[in-house]
MOPAC internal coordinates of N, CA, C and O (Angstrom, degrees):
PM7 1SCF
backbone

  N    0.0000 0     0.00 0     0.00 0    0    0    0
  C    1.4446 1     0.00 0     0.00 0    1    0    0
  C    1.5337 1   110.47 1     0.00 0    2    1    0
  O    1.2310 1   121.78 1   139.00 1    3    2    1
  N    1.3189 1   114.20 1   -41.00 1    3    2    1
  C    1.4608 1   118.28 1  -179.00 1    5    3    2
  C    1.5255 1   111.08 1   -65.38 1    6    5    3
  O    1.2310 1   120.54 1   142.93 1    7    6    5
  N    1.3352 1   116.57 1   -37.07 1    7    6    5
  C    1.4621 1   120.26 1  -178.78 1    9    7    6
  C    1.5217 1   112.14 1   -61.59 1   10    9    7
  O    1.2310 1   120.32 1   152.37 1   11   10    9
  N    1.3279 1   117.00 1   -27.63 1   11   10    9
  C    1.4573 1   120.73 1  -179.30 1   13   11   10
  C    1.5208 1   112.73 1  -105.14 1   14   13   11
  O    1.2310 1   120.69 1  -178.55 1   15   14   13
  N    1.3179 1   116.29 1     1.45 1   15   14   13
  C    1.4576 1   120.02 1   178.31 1   17   15   14
  C    1.5210 1   113.22 1    69.18 1   18   17   15
  O    1.2310 1   120.63 1  -147.66 1   19   18   17
  N    1.3278 1   116.40 1    32.34 1   19   18   17
  C    1.4612 1   121.26 1  -179.89 1   21   19   18
  C    1.5199 1   109.92 1  -112.36 1   22   21   19
  O    1.2310 1   121.19 1   -39.51 1   23   22   21
  N    1.3108 1   115.33 1   140.49 1   23   22   21
  C    1.4642 1   119.11 1   176.56 1   25   23   22
  C    1.5233 1   109.48 1   -79.66 1   26   25   23
  O    1.2310 1   121.09 1   -18.34 1   27   26   25
  N    1.3051 1   115.52 1   161.66 1   27   26   25
  C    1.4646 1   121.27 1   177.24 1   29   27   26
  C    1.5332 1   110.05 1   -58.02 1   30   29   27
  O    1.2310 1   121.01 1   136.90 1   31   30   29
  N    1.2982 1   115.67 1   -43.10 1   31   30   29
  C    1.4711 1   120.95 1   179.84 1   33   31   30
  C    1.5240 1   111.39 1   -59.69 1   34   33   31
  O    1.2310 1   120.50 1   137.24 1   35   34   33
  N    1.3305 1   116.66 1   -42.76 1   35   34   33
  C    1.4599 1   120.83 1   179.76 1   37   35   34
  C    1.5264 1   110.76 1   -64.11 1   38   37   35
  O    1.2310 1   120.63 1   135.40 1   39   38   37
  N    1.3058 1   116.40 1   -44.60 1   39   38   37
  C    1.4672 1   120.02 1   179.50 1   41   39   38
  C    1.5259 1   110.53 1   -61.82 1   42   41   39
  O    1.2310 1   120.10 1   134.22 1   43   42   41
  N    1.3266 1   117.42 1   -45.78 1   43   42   41
  C    1.4653 1   120.45 1   179.14 1   45   43   42
  C    1.5353 1   110.76 1   -62.92 1   46   45   43
  O    1.2310 1   120.40 1   140.98 1   47   46   45
  N    1.3191 1   116.84 1   -39.02 1   47   46   45
  C    1.4695 1   120.46 1   178.94 1   49   47   46
  C    1.5221 1   110.31 1   -65.06 1   50   49   47
  O    1.2310 1   120.04 1   136.24 1   51   50   49
  N    1.3150 1   117.54 1   -43.76 1   51   50   49
  C    1.4630 1   121.63 1   179.60 1   53   51   50
  C    1.5280 1   111.61 1   -64.25 1   54   53   51
  O    1.2310 1   120.66 1   144.47 1   55   54   53
  N    1.3128 1   116.34 1   -35.53 1   55   54   53
  C    1.4556 1   120.10 1  -177.87 1   57   55   54
  C    1.5275 1   113.09 1   -80.62 1   58   57   55
  O    1.2310 1   120.11 1   171.97 1   59   58   57
  N    1.3189 1   117.40 1    -8.03 1   59   58   57
  C    1.4650 1   120.06 1   175.11 1   61   59   58
  C    1.5243 1   110.56 1   -59.27 1   62   61   59
  O    1.2310 1   120.20 1   149.33 1   63   62   61
  N    1.3100 1   117.22 1   -30.67 1   63   62   61
  C    1.4653 1   122.63 1  -179.20 1   65   63   62
  C    1.5275 1   112.55 1   -63.10 1   66   65   63
  O    1.2310 1   120.19 1   154.18 1   67   66   65
  N    1.3157 1   117.25 1   -25.82 1   67   66   65
  C    1.4691 1   121.28 1  -179.75 1   69   67   66
  C    1.5175 1   112.57 1  -107.91 1   70   69   67
  O    1.2310 1   120.32 1  -165.43 1   71   70   69
  N    1.3133 1   116.99 1    14.57 1   71   70   69
  C    1.4620 1   120.58 1   177.08 1   73   71   70
  C    1.5137 1   114.59 1   104.77 1   74   73   71
  O    1.2310 1   119.89 1   179.56 1   75   74   73
  N    1.3118 1   117.82 1    -0.44 1   75   74   73
  C    1.4542 1   121.23 1   178.06 1   77   75   74
  C    1.5201 1   112.28 1   108.37 1   78   77   75
  O    1.2310 1   121.92 1    -7.89 1   79   78   77
  N    1.3194 1   113.94 1   172.11 1   79   78   77
  C    1.4597 1   120.91 1  -176.17 1   81   79   78
  C    1.5189 1   112.45 1   -60.80 1   82   81   79
  O    1.2310 1   119.99 1   134.16 1   83   82   81
  N    1.3327 1   117.63 1   -45.84 1   83   82   81
  C    1.4680 1   120.16 1  -175.90 1   85   83   82
  C    1.5289 1   111.22 1   -65.87 1   86   85   83
  O    1.2310 1   119.85 1   142.95 1   87   86   85
  N    1.3205 1   117.90 1   -37.05 1   87   86   85
  C    1.4681 1   121.18 1   177.40 1   89   87   86
  C    1.5272 1   109.42 1   -66.51 1   90   89   87
  O    1.2310 1   120.71 1   135.05 1   91   90   89
  N    1.3161 1   116.25 1   -44.95 1   91   90   89
  C    1.4627 1   120.63 1   178.56 1   93   91   90
  C    1.5280 1   110.44 1   -59.82 1   94   93   91
  O    1.2310 1   120.30 1   134.25 1   95   94   93
  N    1.3187 1   117.02 1   -45.75 1   95   94   93
  C    1.4568 1   121.36 1  -179.27 1   97   95   94
  C    1.5272 1   110.92 1   -61.76 1   98   97   95
  O    1.2310 1   120.07 1   135.40 1   99   98   97
  N    1.3194 1   117.47 1   -44.60 1   99   98   97
  C    1.4605 1   121.30 1   178.68 1  101   99   98
  C    1.5300 1   110.68 1   -61.41 1  102  101   99
  O    1.2310 1   120.38 1   138.74 1  103  102  101
  N    1.3374 1   116.88 1   -41.26 1  103  102  101
  C    1.4629 1   120.27 1   178.84 1  105  103  102
  C    1.5250 1   111.10 1   -63.20 1  106  105  103
  O    1.2310 1   120.41 1   138.79 1  107  106  105
  N    1.3138 1   116.81 1   -41.21 1  107  106  105
  C    1.4608 1   119.85 1   179.37 1  109  107  106
  C    1.5264 1   111.03 1   -66.06 1  110  109  107
  O    1.2310 1   120.25 1   139.94 1  111  110  109
  N    1.3107 1   117.13 1   -40.06 1  111  110  109
  C    1.4661 1   120.69 1   177.23 1  113  111  110
  C    1.5231 1   110.67 1   -63.82 1  114  113  111
  O    1.2310 1   120.42 1   138.71 1  115  114  113
  N    1.3259 1   116.80 1   -41.29 1  115  114  113
  C    1.4644 1   120.61 1   178.67 1  117  115  114
  C    1.5277 1   110.74 1   -65.54 1  118  117  115
  O    1.2310 1   119.97 1   140.37 1  119  118  117
  N    1.3167 1   117.67 1   -39.63 1  119  118  117
  C    1.4652 1   120.46 1   179.30 1  121  119  118
  C    1.5269 1   111.28 1   -65.46 1  122  121  119
  O    1.2310 1   120.54 1   141.54 1  123  122  121
  N    1.3130 1   116.57 1   -38.46 1  123  122  121
  C    1.4694 1   118.99 1   177.77 1  125  123  122
  C    1.5281 1   110.54 1   -68.76 1  126  125  123
  O    1.2310 1   120.55 1   142.10 1  127  126  125
  N    1.3249 1   116.55 1   -37.90 1  127  126  125
  C    1.4613 1   120.54 1   176.26 1  129  127  126
  C    1.5320 1   109.61 1   -63.60 1  130  129  127
  O    1.2310 1   120.40 1   140.23 1  131  130  129
  N    1.3315 1   116.83 1   -39.77 1  131  130  129
  C    1.4646 1   122.24 1   177.40 1  133  131  130
  C    1.5268 1   109.86 1   -55.47 1  134  133  131
  O    1.2310 1   120.89 1   130.75 1  135  134  133
  N    1.3152 1   115.91 1   -49.25 1  135  134  133
  C    1.4657 1   121.00 1  -179.40 1  137  135  134
  C    1.5256 1   110.49 1   -61.04 1  138  137  135
  O    1.2310 1   120.13 1   136.06 1  139  138  137
  N    1.3259 1   117.36 1   -43.94 1  139  138  137
  C    1.4614 1   120.47 1   179.77 1  141  139  138
  C    1.5278 1   111.92 1   -65.91 1  142  141  139
  O    1.2310 1   120.48 1   140.63 1  143  142  141
  N    1.3199 1   116.70 1   -39.37 1  143  142  141
  C    1.4652 1   119.74 1   179.68 1  145  143  142
  C    1.5289 1   111.85 1   -65.41 1  146  145  143
  O    1.2310 1   120.20 1   151.64 1  147  146  145
  N    1.3102 1   117.22 1   -28.36 1  147  146  145
  C    1.4695 1   121.45 1   177.78 1  149  147  146
  C    1.5213 1   112.29 1   -79.43 1  150  149  147
  O    1.2310 1   120.18 1   157.04 1  151  150  149
  N    1.2968 1   117.26 1   -22.96 1  151  150  149
  C    1.4592 1   121.51 1  -172.90 1  153  151  150
  C    1.5324 1   112.52 1   -78.15 1  154  153  151
  O    1.2310 1   120.31 1   -46.75 1  155  154  153
  N    1.3243 1   117.02 1   133.25 1  155  154  153
  C    1.4723 1   120.07 1   174.92 1  157  155  154
  C    1.5330 1   111.72 1   -61.60 1  158  157  155
  O    1.2310 1   120.38 1   154.92 1  159  158  157
  N    1.3270 1   116.87 1   -25.08 1  159  158  157
  C    1.4668 1   120.53 1  -179.37 1  161  159  158
  C    1.5220 1   112.83 1   -66.24 1  162  161  159
  O    1.2310 1   120.00 1   160.38 1  163  162  161
  N    1.3319 1   117.61 1   -19.62 1  163  162  161
  C    1.4663 1   121.72 1  -176.47 1  165  163  162
  C    1.5290 1   112.83 1  -112.77 1  166  165  163
  O    1.2310 1   119.80 1  -170.19 1  167  166  165
  N    1.3235 1   117.98 1     9.81 1  167  166  165
  C    1.4707 1   120.28 1  -178.45 1  169  167  166
  C    1.5182 1   112.13 1   -63.58 1  170  169  167
  O    1.2310 1   120.14 1   151.62 1  171  170  169
  N    1.3102 1   117.34 1   -28.38 1  171  170  169
  C    1.4702 1   120.75 1  -179.46 1  173  171  170
  C    1.5340 1   112.37 1   -81.26 1  174  173  171
  O    1.2310 1   119.74 1   169.07 1  175  174  173
  N    1.3308 1   118.10 1   -10.93 1  175  174  173
  C    1.4638 1   122.34 1  -177.83 1  177  175  174
  C    1.5272 1   109.15 1   -87.29 1  178  177  175
  O    1.2310 1   120.78 1   -51.14 1  179  178  177
  N    1.3116 1   116.12 1   128.86 1  179  178  177
  C    1.4672 1   120.95 1   179.03 1  181  179  178
  C    1.5240 1   110.25 1   -61.76 1  182  181  179
  O    1.2310 1   120.69 1   -34.31 1  183  182  181
  N    1.3117 1   116.29 1   145.69 1  183  182  181
  C    1.4665 1   121.08 1   179.86 1  185  183  182
  C    1.5228 1   110.45 1   -59.47 1  186  185  183
  O    1.2310 1   120.00 1   140.70 1  187  186  185
  N    1.3251 1   117.61 1   -39.30 1  187  186  185
  C    1.4722 1   120.57 1   178.11 1  189  187  186
  C    1.5247 1   110.83 1   -61.39 1  190  189  187
  O    1.2310 1   120.33 1   142.03 1  191  190  189
  N    1.3280 1   116.97 1   -37.97 1  191  190  189
  C    1.4661 1   120.26 1   178.43 1  193  191  190
  C    1.5337 1   111.36 1   -68.83 1  194  193  191
  O    1.2310 1   120.46 1   142.20 1  195  194  193
  N    1.3252 1   116.73 1   -37.80 1  195  194  193
  C    1.4712 1   119.68 1   175.80 1  197  195  194
  C    1.5225 1   110.36 1   -65.22 1  198  197  195
  O    1.2310 1   120.78 1   139.56 1  199  198  197
  N    1.3192 1   116.12 1   -40.44 1  199  198  197
  C    1.4682 1   120.01 1   177.92 1  201  199  198
  C    1.5190 1   109.82 1   -58.63 1  202  201  199
  O    1.2310 1   120.55 1   131.77 1  203  202  201
  N    1.3163 1   116.55 1   -48.23 1  203  202  201
  C    1.4646 1   121.59 1   179.65 1  205  203  202
  C    1.5269 1   111.16 1   -61.58 1  206  205  203
  O    1.2310 1   120.52 1   138.42 1  207  206  205
  N    1.3199 1   116.60 1   -41.58 1  207  206  205
  C    1.4706 1   120.90 1  -179.72 1  209  207  206
  C    1.5328 1   112.19 1   -65.18 1  210  209  207
  O    1.2310 1   120.48 1   158.38 1  211  210  209
  N    1.3306 1   116.68 1   -21.62 1  211  210  209
  C    1.4603 1   120.82 1  -179.53 1  213  211  210
  C    1.5255 1   112.72 1  -105.00 1  214  213  211
  O    1.2310 1   120.90 1  -161.43 1  215  214  213
  N    1.3294 1   115.89 1    18.57 1  215  214  213
  C    1.4608 1   119.88 1   171.32 1  217  215  214
  C    1.5156 1   116.30 1    91.75 1  218  217  215
  O    1.2310 1   119.95 1  -171.42 1  219  218  217
  N    1.3247 1   117.69 1     8.58 1  219  218  217
  C    1.4605 1   121.09 1   177.65 1  221  219  218
  C    1.5238 1   108.58 1  -102.14 1  222  221  219
  O    1.2310 1   120.48 1   -59.13 1  223  222  221
  N    1.3201 1   116.68 1   120.87 1  223  222  221
  C    1.4631 1   120.15 1  -175.85 1  225  223  222
  C    1.5254 1   112.93 1   -85.35 1  226  225  223
  O    1.2310 1   120.40 1   169.50 1  227  226  225
  N    1.3238 1   116.84 1   -10.50 1  227  226  225
  C    1.4569 1   121.09 1  -177.63 1  229  227  226
  C    1.5268 1   108.54 1  -130.40 1  230  229  227
  O    1.2310 1   120.64 1   -58.67 1  231  230  229
  N    1.3328 1   116.38 1   121.33 1  231  230  229
  C    1.4635 1   120.87 1  -176.65 1  233  231  230
  C    1.5281 1   111.98 1   -63.49 1  234  233  231
  O    1.2310 1   119.97 1   144.24 1  235  234  233
  N    1.3148 1   117.67 1   -35.76 1  235  234  233
  C    1.4692 1   120.77 1   179.83 1  237  235  234
  C    1.5274 1   110.38 1   -66.53 1  238  237  235
  O    1.2310 1   120.29 1   137.31 1  239  238  237
  N    1.3206 1   117.06 1   -42.69 1  239  238  237
  C    1.4705 1   120.13 1   177.19 1  241  239  238
  C    1.5231 1   110.55 1   -63.71 1  242  241  239
  O    1.2310 1   120.83 1   139.93 1  243  242  241
  N    1.3198 1   116.02 1   -40.07 1  243  242  241
  C    1.4685 1   120.27 1   177.08 1  245  243  242
  C    1.5251 1   110.42 1   -59.96 1  246  245  243
  O    1.2310 1   120.21 1   132.80 1  247  246  245
  N    1.3167 1   117.19 1   -47.20 1  247  246  245
  C    1.4645 1   120.74 1  -178.77 1  249  247  246
  C    1.5266 1   111.94 1   -62.10 1  250  249  247
  O    1.2310 1   120.63 1   138.42 1  251  250  249
  N    1.3323 1   116.40 1   -41.58 1  251  250  249
  C    1.4717 1   119.72 1   178.25 1  253  251  250
  C    1.5310 1   111.11 1   -64.45 1  254  253  251
  O    1.2310 1   120.64 1   134.54 1  255  254  253
  N    1.3260 1   116.37 1   -45.46 1  255  254  253
  C    1.4734 1   120.50 1   179.29 1  257  255  254
  C    1.5253 1   110.41 1   -63.84 1  258  257  255
  O    1.2310 1   120.49 1   140.08 1  259  258  257
  N    1.3092 1   116.67 1   -39.92 1  259  258  257
  C    1.4649 1   121.82 1   179.84 1  261  259  258
  C    1.5251 1   109.88 1   -62.72 1  262  261  259
  O    1.2310 1   120.45 1   133.95 1  263  262  261
  N    1.3256 1   116.74 1   -46.05 1  263  262  261
  C    1.4688 1   120.87 1   179.45 1  265  263  262
  C    1.5357 1   111.16 1   -63.00 1  266  265  263
  O    1.2310 1   120.52 1   139.31 1  267  266  265
  N    1.3351 1   116.61 1   -40.69 1  267  266  265
  C    1.4776 1   119.64 1   177.50 1  269  267  266
  C    1.5253 1   111.12 1   -62.19 1  270  269  267
  O    1.2310 1   120.62 1   139.50 1  271  270  269
  N    1.3141 1   116.42 1   -40.50 1  271  270  269
  C    1.4651 1   121.04 1  -176.26 1  273  271  270
  C    1.5311 1   112.77 1   -74.63 1  274  273  271
  O    1.2310 1   120.32 1   139.54 1  275  274  273
  N    1.3372 1   116.99 1   -40.46 1  275  274  273
  C    1.4651 1   120.23 1  -170.54 1  277  275  274
  C    1.5302 1   115.05 1  -116.92 1  278  277  275
  O    1.2310 1   120.16 1   170.59 1  279  278  277
  N    1.3282 1   117.30 1    -9.41 1  279  278  277
  C    1.4590 1   119.51 1   178.09 1  281  279  278
  C    1.5138 1   115.72 1    81.16 1  282  281  279
  O    1.2310 1   120.27 1  -171.26 1  283  282  281
  N    1.3247 1   117.10 1     8.74 1  283  282  281
  C    1.4510 1   121.46 1   174.07 1  285  283  282
  C    1.5162 1   108.80 1  -151.58 1  286  285  283
  O    1.2310 1   120.95 1   -19.74 1  287  286  285
  N    1.3101 1   115.78 1   160.26 1  287  286  285
  C    1.4629 1   119.57 1  -177.60 1  289  287  286
  C    1.5277 1   110.11 1   -79.44 1  290  289  287
  O    1.2310 1   120.23 1   -18.02 1  291  290  289
  N    1.3329 1   117.17 1   161.98 1  291  290  289
  C    1.4670 1   119.67 1   175.84 1  293  291  290
  C    1.5353 1   111.77 1   -57.16 1  294  293  291
  O    1.2310 1   120.51 1   140.38 1  295  294  293
  N    1.3287 1   116.64 1   -39.62 1  295  294  293
  C    1.4673 1   121.18 1   179.51 1  297  295  294
  C    1.5416 1   110.55 1   -64.08 1  298  297  295
  O    1.2310 1   120.51 1   138.48 1  299  298  297
  N    1.3277 1   116.63 1   -41.52 1  299  298  297
  C    1.4691 1   120.25 1   178.32 1  301  299  298
  C    1.5248 1   111.10 1   -64.00 1  302  301  299
  O    1.2310 1   120.53 1   138.35 1  303  302  301
  N    1.3203 1   116.60 1   -41.65 1  303  302  301
  C    1.4680 1   120.12 1   177.82 1  305  303  302
  C    1.5167 1   111.01 1   -61.52 1  306  305  303
  O    1.2310 1   120.72 1   134.33 1  307  306  305
  N    1.3115 1   116.23 1   -45.67 1  307  306  305
  C    1.4615 1   120.46 1  -179.79 1  309  307  306
  C    1.5317 1   110.08 1   -60.70 1  310  309  307
  O    1.2310 1   120.56 1   136.84 1  311  310  309
  N    1.3191 1   116.53 1   -43.16 1  311  310  309
  C    1.4638 1   120.67 1   179.35 1  313  311  310
  C    1.5348 1   110.89 1   -63.22 1  314  313  311
  O    1.2310 1   120.34 1   132.41 1  315  314  313
  N    1.3247 1   116.95 1   -47.59 1  315  314  313
  C    1.4653 1   120.61 1   178.51 1  317  315  314
  C    1.5219 1   111.74 1   -60.19 1  318  317  315
  O    1.2310 1   120.75 1   139.40 1  319  318  317
  N    1.3085 1   116.18 1   -40.60 1  319  318  317
  C    1.4680 1   120.60 1  -179.29 1  321  319  318
  C    1.5209 1   111.38 1   -63.94 1  322  321  319
  O    1.2310 1   120.89 1   142.83 1  323  322  321
  N    1.3215 1   115.91 1   -37.17 1  323  322  321
  C    1.4635 1   120.02 1  -178.32 1  325  323  322
  C    1.5220 1   112.37 1   -77.31 1  326  325  323
  O    1.2310 1   120.41 1   143.65 1  327  326  325
  N    1.3376 1   116.83 1   -36.35 1  327  326  325
  C    1.4568 1   120.20 1  -171.19 1  329  327  326
  C    1.5286 1   114.80 1  -107.86 1  330  329  327
  O    1.2310 1   120.08 1   160.01 1  331  330  329
  N    1.3312 1   117.45 1   -19.99 1  331  330  329
  C    1.4687 1   121.43 1  -178.38 1  333  331  330
  C    1.5283 1   110.21 1  -141.96 1  334  333  331
  O    1.2310 1   119.45 1  -119.89 1  335  334  333
  N    1.3222 1   118.65 1    60.11 1  335  334  333
  C    1.4665 1   120.81 1  -174.17 1  337  335  334
  C    1.5306 1   114.34 1   -60.72 1  338  337  335
  O    1.2310 1   119.72 1   153.97 1  339  338  337
  N    1.3257 1   118.14 1   -26.03 1  339  338  337
  C    1.4649 1   120.05 1  -179.00 1  341  339  338
  C    1.5224 1   111.86 1   -67.21 1  342  341  339
  O    1.2310 1   119.82 1   157.53 1  343  342  341
  N    1.3241 1   117.95 1   -22.47 1  343  342  341
  C    1.4639 1   120.98 1   179.24 1  345  343  342
  C    1.5211 1   112.02 1   -71.10 1  346  345  343
  O    1.2310 1   120.50 1   159.50 1  347  346  345
  N    1.3191 1   116.65 1   -20.50 1  347  346  345
  C    1.4712 1   121.93 1  -174.73 1  349  347  346
  C    1.5194 1   110.08 1  -120.67 1  350  349  347
  O    1.2310 1   120.20 1  -113.75 1  351  350  349
  N    1.3143 1   117.23 1    66.25 1  351  350  349
  C    1.4637 1   120.84 1  -173.87 1  353  351  350
  C    1.5183 1   114.56 1   -71.52 1  354  353  351
  O    1.2310 1   119.63 1   146.60 1  355  354  353
  N    1.3302 1   118.32 1   -33.40 1  355  354  353
  C    1.4624 1   118.81 1  -175.11 1  357  355  354
  C    1.5205 1   111.04 1  -122.18 1  358  357  355
  O    1.2310 1   121.60 1   -24.55 1  359  358  357
  N    1.3154 1   114.55 1   155.45 1  359  358  357
  C    1.4581 1   121.03 1   175.93 1  361  359  358
  C    1.5120 1   109.37 1   -87.42 1  362  361  359
  O    1.2310 1   120.39 1   -27.48 1  363  362  361
  N    1.3248 1   116.86 1   152.52 1  363  362  361
  C    1.4626 1   118.55 1   178.69 1  365  363  362
  C    1.5188 1   110.95 1   -73.54 1  366  365  363
  O    1.2310 1   120.76 1   -27.68 1  367  366  365
  N    1.3095 1   116.15 1   152.32 1  367  366  365
  C    1.4615 1   120.46 1   172.87 1  369  367  366
  C    1.5106 1   113.38 1    80.63 1  370  369  367
  O    1.2310 1   121.61 1    10.38 1  371  370  369
  N    1.3011 1   114.52 1  -169.62 1  371  370  369
  C    1.4546 1   122.21 1  -176.64 1  373  371  370
  C    1.5150 1   110.49 1   -99.52 1  374  373  371
  O    1.2310 1   120.82 1   -24.51 1  375  374  373
  N    1.3195 1   116.03 1   155.49 1  375  374  373
  C    1.4548 1   120.72 1   174.67 1  377  375  374
  C    1.5267 1   109.17 1   -74.11 1  378  377  375
  O    1.2310 1   120.47 1   -10.09 1  379  378  377
  N    1.3140 1   116.71 1   169.91 1  379  378  377
  C    1.4709 1   121.31 1   178.92 1  381  379  378
  C    1.5257 1   110.69 1   -59.86 1  382  381  379
  O    1.2310 1   120.45 1   141.62 1  383  382  381
  N    1.3474 1   116.75 1   -38.38 1  383  382  381
  C    1.4591 1   120.41 1   178.54 1  385  383  382
  C    1.5183 1   110.47 1   -65.94 1  386  385  383
  O    1.2310 1   120.39 1   136.35 1  387  386  385
  N    1.3392 1   116.87 1   -43.65 1  387  386  385
  C    1.4628 1   120.46 1   178.17 1  389  387  386
  C    1.5267 1   111.18 1   -59.96 1  390  389  387
  O    1.2310 1   120.38 1   137.94 1  391  390  389
  N    1.3435 1   116.87 1   -42.06 1  391  390  389
  C    1.4707 1   120.28 1   179.95 1  393  391  390
  C    1.5265 1   110.23 1   -63.25 1  394  393  391
  O    1.2310 1   120.55 1   137.87 1  395  394  393
  N    1.3222 1   116.56 1   -42.13 1  395  394  393
  C    1.4636 1   119.77 1   179.99 1  397  395  394
  C    1.5207 1   110.62 1   -61.15 1  398  397  395
  O    1.2310 1   120.88 1   136.82 1  399  398  397
  N    1.3258 1   115.93 1   -43.18 1  399  398  397
  C    1.4659 1   119.36 1   179.34 1  401  399  398
  C    1.5271 1   110.47 1   -66.35 1  402  401  399
  O    1.2310 1   120.15 1   137.99 1  403  402  401
  N    1.3229 1   117.31 1   -42.01 1  403  402  401
  C    1.4711 1   121.08 1  -179.89 1  405  403  402
  C    1.5175 1   111.20 1   -62.06 1  406  405  403
  O    1.2310 1   120.60 1   133.25 1  407  406  405
  N    1.3145 1   116.46 1   -46.75 1  407  406  405
  C    1.4715 1   120.05 1  -179.19 1  409  407  406
  C    1.5212 1   109.88 1   -65.14 1  410  409  407
  O    1.2310 1   120.31 1   140.54 1  411  410  409
  N    1.3281 1   117.02 1   -39.46 1  411  410  409
  C    1.4566 1   119.29 1   176.62 1  413  411  410
  C    1.5143 1   112.70 1   -61.25 1  414  413  411
  O    1.2310 1   120.29 1   141.50 1  415  414  413
  N    1.3115 1   117.05 1   -38.50 1  415  414  413
  C    1.4741 1   120.86 1   179.73 1  417  415  414
  C    1.5192 1   112.60 1   -70.79 1  418  417  415
  O    1.2310 1   119.81 1   139.47 1  419  418  417
  N    1.3316 1   117.96 1   -40.53 1  419  418  417
  C    1.4595 1   119.31 1  -177.04 1  421  419  418
  C    1.5225 1   111.89 1   -72.92 1  422  421  419
  O    1.2310 1   120.56 1   161.12 1  423  422  421
  N    1.3276 1   116.54 1   -18.88 1  423  422  421
  C    1.4609 1   119.76 1   179.05 1  425  423  422
  C    1.5185 1   113.14 1   -78.76 1  426  425  423
  O    1.2310 1   120.48 1   171.69 1  427  426  425
  N    1.3111 1   116.70 1    -8.31 1  427  426  425
  C    1.4765 1   120.49 1  -177.05 1  429  427  426
  C    1.5012 1   111.71 1   -88.78 1  430  429  427
  O    1.2310 1   120.10 1   180.00 1  431  430  429

Protein backbone atom coordinates (compact mmCIF):
# COMPACT_ATOMS: atom_id res chain seq x y z
CA UNK A 1 0.00 0.00 0.00
CA UNK A 2 2.81 2.35 0.87
CA UNK A 3 4.56 1.70 -2.45
CA UNK A 4 1.50 3.02 -4.28
CA UNK A 5 0.65 5.76 -1.83
CA UNK A 6 -2.71 4.22 -0.92
CA UNK A 7 -4.19 3.99 2.53
CA UNK A 8 -5.52 0.73 3.91
CA UNK A 9 -9.02 2.18 3.81
CA UNK A 10 -8.68 3.08 0.13
CA UNK A 11 -7.45 -0.39 -0.78
CA UNK A 12 -10.29 -2.06 1.13
CA UNK A 13 -12.81 0.29 -0.51
CA UNK A 14 -11.44 -0.45 -3.99
CA UNK A 15 -11.54 -4.18 -3.35
CA UNK A 16 -15.20 -4.06 -2.31
CA UNK A 17 -15.97 -4.24 -6.04
CA UNK A 18 -14.54 -7.77 -6.20
CA UNK A 19 -16.05 -9.03 -2.96
CA UNK A 20 -13.60 -7.58 -0.46
CA UNK A 21 -10.00 -8.05 0.56
CA UNK A 22 -10.28 -11.70 1.61
CA UNK A 23 -11.98 -12.69 -1.67
CA UNK A 24 -9.34 -10.82 -3.66
CA UNK A 25 -6.54 -12.46 -1.68
CA UNK A 26 -8.01 -15.94 -2.17
CA UNK A 27 -8.33 -15.30 -5.92
CA UNK A 28 -4.71 -14.21 -6.15
CA UNK A 29 -3.56 -17.29 -4.24
CA UNK A 30 -5.61 -19.51 -6.54
CA UNK A 31 -4.17 -17.82 -9.64
CA UNK A 32 -0.63 -18.36 -8.40
CA UNK A 33 -1.45 -21.99 -7.63
CA UNK A 34 -2.87 -22.28 -11.17
CA UNK A 35 0.44 -21.11 -12.61
CA UNK A 36 2.41 -23.53 -10.44
CA UNK A 37 0.14 -26.45 -11.31
CA UNK A 38 0.75 -25.78 -15.01
CA UNK A 39 4.51 -25.57 -14.61
CA UNK A 40 6.68 -28.63 -15.27
CA UNK A 41 8.90 -27.40 -12.42
CA UNK A 42 6.14 -28.21 -9.90
CA UNK A 43 4.90 -31.55 -11.28
CA UNK A 44 6.73 -33.42 -8.52
CA UNK A 45 5.06 -31.32 -5.78
CA UNK A 46 1.90 -32.80 -4.28
CA UNK A 47 -1.25 -30.76 -4.81
CA UNK A 48 -1.80 -30.65 -1.04
CA UNK A 49 1.68 -29.18 -0.61
CA UNK A 50 0.98 -26.54 -3.28
CA UNK A 51 -2.28 -25.71 -1.53
CA UNK A 52 -0.44 -25.23 1.75
CA UNK A 53 2.26 -23.13 0.07
CA UNK A 54 -0.46 -20.82 -1.27
CA UNK A 55 -2.17 -20.26 2.07
CA UNK A 56 -4.79 -23.02 2.06
CA UNK A 57 -4.61 -25.18 5.17
CA UNK A 58 -7.00 -27.83 3.85
CA UNK A 59 -6.46 -29.56 0.50
CA UNK A 60 -10.17 -30.33 0.07
CA UNK A 61 -11.12 -26.67 0.58
CA UNK A 62 -8.40 -25.68 -1.87
CA UNK A 63 -9.74 -28.10 -4.49
CA UNK A 64 -13.31 -26.85 -4.07
CA UNK A 65 -12.23 -23.19 -4.30
CA UNK A 66 -10.04 -23.98 -7.30
CA UNK A 67 -12.92 -25.71 -9.11
CA UNK A 68 -15.25 -22.76 -8.37
CA UNK A 69 -12.69 -20.29 -9.70
CA UNK A 70 -11.51 -22.16 -12.81
CA UNK A 71 -14.11 -24.82 -13.57
CA UNK A 72 -11.76 -27.76 -13.17
CA UNK A 73 -9.92 -29.45 -10.34
CA UNK A 74 -6.21 -28.92 -9.64
CA UNK A 75 -5.59 -32.53 -10.72
CA UNK A 76 -7.45 -31.96 -14.01
CA UNK A 77 -5.42 -28.82 -14.69
CA UNK A 78 -2.17 -30.63 -14.02
CA UNK A 79 -3.21 -33.46 -16.35
CA UNK A 80 -4.24 -31.06 -19.13
CA UNK A 81 -1.01 -29.12 -18.76
CA UNK A 82 1.06 -32.26 -19.10
CA UNK A 83 -0.86 -33.89 -21.94
CA UNK A 84 -2.59 -31.03 -23.81
CA UNK A 85 -0.59 -27.83 -23.21
CA UNK A 86 -2.06 -26.07 -26.27
CA UNK A 87 -5.48 -26.02 -24.58
CA UNK A 88 -4.10 -23.78 -21.82
CA UNK A 89 -2.26 -21.02 -23.65
CA UNK A 90 -2.67 -18.20 -21.14
CA UNK A 91 -2.54 -17.81 -17.40
CA UNK A 92 -5.49 -16.37 -15.53
CA UNK A 93 -5.40 -12.81 -14.28
CA UNK A 94 -2.92 -10.04 -14.82
CA UNK A 95 0.85 -10.15 -14.77
CA UNK A 96 2.80 -8.44 -11.98
CA UNK A 97 3.47 -5.50 -14.31
CA UNK A 98 -0.23 -5.22 -15.19
CA UNK A 99 -1.15 -5.23 -11.48
CA UNK A 100 1.37 -2.49 -10.75
CA UNK A 101 -0.05 -0.34 -13.52
CA UNK A 102 -3.64 -1.02 -12.41
CA UNK A 103 -2.94 -0.15 -8.79
CA UNK A 104 -1.10 2.98 -9.86
CA UNK A 105 -4.08 4.09 -11.94
CA UNK A 106 -6.72 3.45 -9.28
CA UNK A 107 -4.73 5.45 -6.75
CA UNK A 108 -5.09 8.61 -8.82
